[in-house]
Phi, psi and omega in degrees: 000139181285135176275102187266139176297150180284150178207167180299322180214149177243129175247114180262101181251021177296137182089352178263142178262150179301141017266008186302316178301318179293321178294319178294321177297314181302317179296315181295323182290345175294327185254343186239157175263347178212136182225139171259117183255129175249123181208141181244006175288130180302336180275351186301317182303316180294316181296317181294317179299317180294316180295318179297318179297321180297324184257003181062040175267156173263146181230129174236137174285129182244025182131175180292122180072024184219126180229141173257121182242133182220155175277000000 
């Protein structure tokens, strides 16, 4: 089992293809100030970066297929 960093909310979008990881992240960020997103779609990094730029969120890579997104 992967040792995941703690966050206010975890969105597990592994197995989902874009745009679903970004849509799930967007929904979670409505209620949370920080989300840990897990996604394995190769396009996810690009989608998450674009969504974060649009909303002025910060994104940190927290491991392979794992991003910490915060307002």
